[in-house]
C-alpha positions in Angstrom: 0.0 0.0 0.0 1.2 3.5 -0.7 2.2 5.7 2.2 -0.4 8.1 3.6 0.9 11.6 3.6 -0.4 15.0 4.6 -1.3 18.0 2.5 1.4 20.1 0.9 2.0 23.4 2.8 0.9 23.8 6.4 -2.6 22.5 6.1 -1.5 19.0 7.1 1.8 17.8 8.5 3.3 14.6 7.0 2.4 11.4 8.9 5.3 9.5 10.3 5.2 5.7 10.2 5.7 3.7 13.3 3.7 0.7 14.6 2.0 1.0 18.0 3.4 -0.9 21.0 2.2 -4.5 21.1 0.5 -6.2 24.0 2.5 -9.3 25.1 1.1 -12.5 23.7 -1.2 -14.4 26.0 -1.9 -11.4 28.2 -5.0 -11.6 30.4 -7.7 -8.9 30.7 -6.5 -6.3 33.2 -8.5 -3.7 35.0 -7.8 -1.1 32.3 -8.8 -3.4 29.4 -12.2 -1.8 29.4 -12.3 1.9 30.3 -15.6 3.2 31.7 -16.6 6.7 30.8 -19.6 8.9 31.3 -19.6 12.4 29.9 -16.9 13.1 27.3 -15.6 16.3 25.6 -17.2 17.2 22.3 -14.2 19.0 20.9 -11.4 17.0 19.3 -7.9 17.8 20.6 -5.0 18.5 18.3 -2.8 16.2 20.3 -2.0 12.8 18.9 0.5 10.0 19.1 2.9 10.1 16.1 3.1 6.3 16.3 -0.6 6.0 15.5 -1.7 6.9 12.0 -5.3 5.6 12.2 -7.8 5.5 15.1 -10.8 3.6 13.9 -13.9 3.8 16.1 -16.4 0.9 16.2 -19.6 2.0 18.0 -21.6 -0.9 19.4 -24.8 -1.8 21.3 -25.8 -5.5 21.7 -23.3 -6.8 19.1 -21.7 -9.6 21.1 -22.2 -12.0 18.3 -20.7 -9.7 15.7 -17.9 -7.9 17.4 -15.2 -10.7 17.5 -15.3 -11.7 13.8 -15.4 -8.0 12.9 -12.4 -7.1 15.1 -10.3 -10.0 13.9 -11.0 -9.1 10.3 -10.2 -5.4 10.8 -7.1 -6.2 12.7 -5.9 -8.4 9.9 -6.6 -5.7 7.2 -4.9 -3.0 9.2 -1.9 -5.1 10.1 -1.4 -5.9 6.4 -1.6 -2.1 5.6 1.6 -1.6 7.5 0.4 1.6 9.3 0.3 2.3 13.0 -3.3 1.9 14.1 -5.7 1.5 17.0 -9.2 0.2 17.0 -11.5 1.7 19.6 -14.7 -0.1 20.5 -17.1 2.3 22.1 -20.0 0.3 23.7 -23.1 1.8 25.2 -23.1 -0.6 28.2 -24.7 -3.4 26.2 -26.9 -5.8 28.1 -25.3 -8.6 26.1 -21.9 -7.4 27.4 -20.4 -6.6 24.0 -17.8 -4.6 25.8 -16.6 -7.7 27.7 -16.3 -9.7 24.5 -14.2 -6.9 23.0 -12.2 -6.6 26.2 -11.2 -10.2 26.1 -10.1 -9.9 22.5 -8.1 -6.7 23.3 -6.0 -8.9 25.6 -5.2 -11.2 22.6 -4.7 -8.7 19.8 -2.6 -5.5 19.9 -4.0 -2.1 19.1 -7.5 -2.7 20.4 -9.0 -0.4 23.1 -12.5 -0.7 24.6 -14.6 2.1 26.1 -17.7 1.3 28.0 -20.1 4.3 28.2 -22.1 4.5 31.3 -25.3 6.5 31.2 -24.9 7.6 27.6 -26.3 6.3 24.3 -26.4 7.0 20.6 -24.3 6.0 17.7 -23.1 9.4 16.6 -22.1 10.5 20.1 -20.4 7.2 20.6 -18.2 8.0 17.6 -17.3 11.5 19.0 -16.6 9.9 22.3 -14.1 7.5 20.6 -12.5 10.3 18.7 -12.1 12.4 21.8 -10.1 9.5 23.3 -8.3 8.6 20.1 -4.6 9.0 19.5 -4.3 8.8 15.7 -3.6 11.5 13.0 -6.5 10.1 11.0 -9.9 9.3 12.7 -12.4 6.9 11.3 -15.6 5.0 12.0 -17.1 1.7 10.9 -20.4 0.0 12.1 -20.1 -2.7 14.6 -22.7 -5.0 13.0 -20.5 -6.5 10.3 -22.4 -4.8 7.4 -19.5 -2.6 6.4 -16.8 -4.8 4.7 -13.5 -4.3 6.7 -11.4 -4.7 3.5 -12.6 -1.3 2.3 -10.8 0.5 5.1 -7.6 -0.1 3.1 -9.1 1.6 0.1 -10.0 4.6 2.3 -6.5 4.8 3.6 -5.2 4.8 0.1 -7.6 7.7 -0.7 -6.3 9.7 2.2 -2.9 9.6 0.6 -4.0 11.9 -2.2 -4.3 15.2 -0.2 -7.8 14.2 1.0 -9.5 15.5 4.1 -12.4 13.0 4.2 -12.6 9.6 2.5 -16.1 8.1 2.4 -17.2 4.6 1.6 -20.2 5.0 -0.7 -22.9 2.7 -1.9 -23.7 5.1 -4.8 -20.5 5.2 -6.8 -19.6 2.6 -9.5 -18.8 -0.7 -7.8 -20.9 0.1 -4.7 -24.4 -1.0 -3.8 -26.6 -2.8 -1.3 -27.2 -6.5 -1.0 -30.9 -7.3 -0.3 -32.7 -4.1 0.6 -36.4 -3.9 0.1 -37.8 -1.4 -2.3 -39.2 0.6 0.6 -35.8 0.9 2.3 -34.2 1.9 -0.9 -36.9 4.6 -1.4 -36.4 5.9 2.2 -32.6 6.1 1.7 -32.9 8.0 -1.6 -35.6 10.2 -0.1 -33.5 11.1 2.8 -30.7 12.0 0.5 -33.0 14.2 -1.6 -34.2 16.0 1.5 -30.6 16.7 2.5 -29.9 18.1 -0.9 -32.9 20.4 -0.5 -32.0 21.7 2.9 -28.2 21.6 2.8 -27.1 21.4 -0.8 -23.6 22.7 -0.1 -23.0 20.0 2.5 -25.0 16.9 1.3 -24.1 17.6 -2.4 -20.4 17.0 -1.7 -20.9 13.3 -1.4 -23.0 10.6 -3.2 -23.8 8.8 0.1 -24.3 11.4 2.9 -25.8 8.8 5.2 -22.7 6.7 5.1 -21.4 5.6 8.5 -18.1 4.4 7.1 -15.4 7.0 6.5 -12.1 8.5 7.6 -11.3 12.1 8.4 -8.0 13.9 9.2 -7.8 15.0 12.8 -6.9 18.6 12.1 -10.1 19.0 9.9 -12.2 18.8 13.1 -9.7 19.9 15.7 -11.4 22.3 18.1 -14.8 21.8 16.5 -17.7 21.2 18.9 -19.3 18.2 17.2 -23.0 18.0 18.2 -24.6 15.3 16.1 -28.2 14.2 16.4 -29.2 10.6 15.7 -26.7 8.3 14.0 -25.2 10.2 11.0 -21.9 11.7 12.1 -20.7 12.3 8.5 -23.2 15.3 8.1 -21.7 16.9 11.2 -18.1 16.5 9.9 -18.9 17.9 6.4 -20.9 20.8 7.8 -18.7 21.9 10.7 -15.3 20.7 9.8 -12.6 22.4 7.7 -13.2 20.0 4.8 -11.6 21.0 1.5 -11.2 17.8 -0.4 -13.4 14.7 -0.3 -12.8 11.3 -1.9 -15.2 8.4 -2.2 -14.6 4.6 -2.6 -17.2 2.0 -3.4 -18.5 -0.6 -1.0 -21.4 -3.0 -0.9 -23.6 -2.8 2.2 -23.9 -6.4 3.5 -26.7 -8.1 5.3 -26.5 -8.9 9.0 -25.4 -12.4 9.9 -26.3 -12.1 13.6 -28.6 -9.9 15.7 -31.4 -7.6 14.7 -31.2 -4.4 12.7 -31.5 -1.2 14.8 -32.7 0.9 11.9 -36.1 2.4 12.7 -38.4 5.3 11.8 -36.8 7.2 14.7 -33.5 7.2 12.9 -35.0 9.1 10.0 -36.6 11.5 12.4 -33.2 12.1 14.0 -31.7 12.6 10.5 -34.3 15.3 9.8 -33.7 17.0 13.2 -30.0 17.0 12.4 -30.6 18.6 9.0 -32.7 21.3 10.5 -30.2 22.0 13.3 -27.4 22.4 10.8 -29.6 24.5 8.4 -30.7 26.9 11.2 -27.2 27.3 12.7 -26.5 31.0 13.1 -23.3 31.0 11.0 -25.0 29.0 8.3 -28.0 31.3 8.3 -25.7 34.3 8.0 -24.0 32.7 5.0 -27.4 32.3 3.4 -28.2 36.0 3.9 -24.9 36.9 2.4 -25.5 34.6 -0.5 -28.9 36.2 -1.3 -27.4 39.7 -1.0 -24.6 38.9 -3.5 -27.2 37.5 -5.9 -29.3 40.7 -5.6 -26.2 42.9 -6.1 -25.2 40.9 -9.2 -28.6 41.3 -10.7 -28.5 45.0 -10.1 -25.0 45.3 -11.7 -26.2 43.2 -14.6 -29.2 45.5 -15.2 -27.2 48.7 -14.9 -24.5 47.4 -17.2 -27.1 46.6 -19.8 -28.6 50.0 -19.6 -25.3 51.7 -20.0 -24.0 49.6 -22.9 -27.3 49.5 -24.8 -28.8 52.9 -24.2 -25.6 55.1 -23.7 -23.1 53.3 -25.9 -25.6 52.2 -28.5 -24.4 48.6 -28.9 -26.8 46.0 -30.3 -29.2 44.1 -28.0 -27.5 40.7 -28.0 -24.0 42.0 -27.4 -25.2 44.3 -24.6 -27.1 41.5 -22.8 -24.1 39.1 -23.1 -21.6 41.6 -21.7 -24.0 42.6 -18.9 -24.3 38.9 -18.0 -20.5 38.6 -17.8 -20.5 41.6 -15.4 -22.9 39.8 -13.1 -20.8 36.6 -13.2 -17.5 38.4 -12.3 -19.2 40.3 -9.5 -20.6 37.1 -8.1 -17.3 35.3 -8.0 -15.5 38.3 -6.4 -18.1 38.9 -3.7 -18.5 35.3 -2.8 -14.7 35.0 -2.4 -14.3 38.2 -0.4 -17.4 38.1 1.7 -19.9 35.1 1.5 -17.2 32.4 1.8 -14.4 34.6 3.2 -11.8 32.5 5.0 -13.2 29.2 3.7 -12.4 29.4 -0.1 -8.8 29.2 -1.2 -7.7 32.7 -2.4 -4.9 32.1 -4.8 -5.1 33.5 -8.2 -5.3 30.0 -9.7 -8.2 29.0 -7.4 -10.1 32.2 -8.3 -9.5 31.5 -12.0 -10.8 27.9 -11.6 -13.9 29.2 -9.8 -14.5 31.8 -12.5 -14.1 29.2 -15.2 -16.5 26.8 -13.3 -19.2 29.5 -13.0 -18.7 30.5 -16.7 -19.0 26.9 -17.8 -22.1 26.3 -15.6 -23.8 29.4 -16.8 -22.9 29.2 -20.5 -26.1 27.4 -21.4 -28.3 29.6 -19.2 -26.7 32.8 -20.6 -27.5 31.5 -24.1 -31.0 30.8 -22.9 -31.4 34.3 -21.6 -30.2 35.8 -24.9 -32.7 33.5 -26.7 -35.6 34.7 -24.5 -34.7 38.4 -25.1 -34.5 38.1 -28.8 -37.7 36.0 -28.9 -39.6 38.6 -26.9 -38.4 41.4 -29.1 -38.6 39.9 -32.5 -41.6 37.7 -32.2 -43.8 39.4 -29.6 -42.8 43.0 -30.2 -41.7 43.7 -26.7 -39.3 46.6 -26.1 -35.6 45.8 -25.6 -35.5 47.0 -22.0 -38.7 45.2 -21.0 -37.5 42.0 -22.7 -34.2 42.2 -20.9 -35.9 42.7 -17.5 -38.3 39.7 -18.2 -35.3 37.5 -19.1 -33.3 38.8 -16.1 -36.1 37.9 -13.7 -36.9 34.5 -15.3 -33.4 33.1 -15.9 -30.7 34.9 -14.0 -31.5 34.0 -10.4 -31.5 30.3 -11.4 -28.2 30.9 -13.2 -26.5 32.4 -10.2 -27.8 29.6 -7.9 -26.6 26.9 -10.2 -23.2 28.4 -10.9 -22.5 29.1 -7.3 -23.6 25.7 -6.0 -21.5 23.9 -8.5 -18.4 26.1 -8.0 -18.5 26.5 -4.2 -19.6 23.0 -3.3 -16.0 22.5 -1.9 -16.6 25.0 0.9 -19.3 25.1 3.7 -22.4 27.0 2.9 
C-alpha cells in the first residue's frame, strides 16, 4: 500500500510511520482493558501520538455475536496495511456485554481499546466519544454489526494519501451497492438524500452517500470543532462543521447482517431530519445564506445597470449588450463570494479564483445563451421593447443561473 501523507504546505503535517506498541502475547484482561466513561468532551484535541496513524472507532450496542469476527478481520486488514493503528470499540453498556467480549479480544490482539459508556447512548455520540479518546492522526468510523466490509478500510486509507480530508465509503458510486434491501428501504434512503440536498445542498451535495457511516477524516479537519450530532449520522456533522476542503469516495457493498437484529427504525429518519434542521438553522449557516442572497441581488442590479449603460448610452446592439451585462454579473458574483460570503473558507490564490470563475462560466454558459434567446424571442416575435424583454429574461433566468453556478463552484466550501 502507498504511504499516507499529509497535504502540501501547512494545512497537514506529514504522517510518520511507526507501529503501535504491542501487548504481550497471552496477556489476560486487566483492570484497564475496558475503560468506563460517562460524559466526554465534544471538541477534538489537536494532540495525537505520532506512532498511531489511524484511530478507527467501532460504536456498538448489543453486538456480542458480531464484534469478534469484525475485530479479527479489521485487525488483519490494518496489520497488512503496515500503518500504525488502533481500534476503539465504544460500547453503550450493552446488556449482552459486548464490551466484555471486545475486552477479552483486546488482551489477545494488539492495538484494540475498549470504552464502555455508562449513562450515555447514541451511535453518533459514541463516535465522537471515541474520537475524543483517540490518539491517531486520522480518525475513522465503521459500524459494529458487520455490514461494512472491513477490507474497504484499506481503500479509504489509500484515498487519504491523495491530499484528501475526508474519505467516504459510498454505496452510490460505481462498484458500490446494497445486498438485499427492500424497495421501501431503498426509497427511504434516496428520499433522505434528496431531503438533505434540498435543505443543505452545499453539504450533502459534496458526497453521493451522505448517510454513510463508514469514513475516515483527518484530525486537524475537526480539531477544536464542537461536534454535536443528532441521531446516527456523524458524516453530516463533519462535512458541515469541519474544515473539509477535499473529499474522496470509494465503493462498498452494504452487507446483510449475519447475527442480531437491525437497529434501523423510523426514529433514525426523524433524527436525521432533526440533524438537517439544526445544521440549516445554525446562526453561522443562516448568516452565510443571507450573504448569498445579498450577493445575488447585487449581481442582478449590476447586470441591469451594465445593460442600460451599454445598450442605451453606448448604443451597442441588443444581443451583445445583454451578453456583456451577464458577464459583469458573473464576475461580481465570483468576487463577492470569495471576499465576503465564503471569506476564509475558499482558497484565495489567483489560480483558485480563476478555476472558480471558469467553473461559473461553464455552468452558466447554457443559461446565458437561454437568456439571450428569451430576449430576442420577446423582441422579434412578440414586439416587446428591448428594456422590457431584458428585464423579463433577467427575472426569469438569471437567479437560477447564479444559484446553479455558485452551487457547482463553491460546493467545496461550507455554505
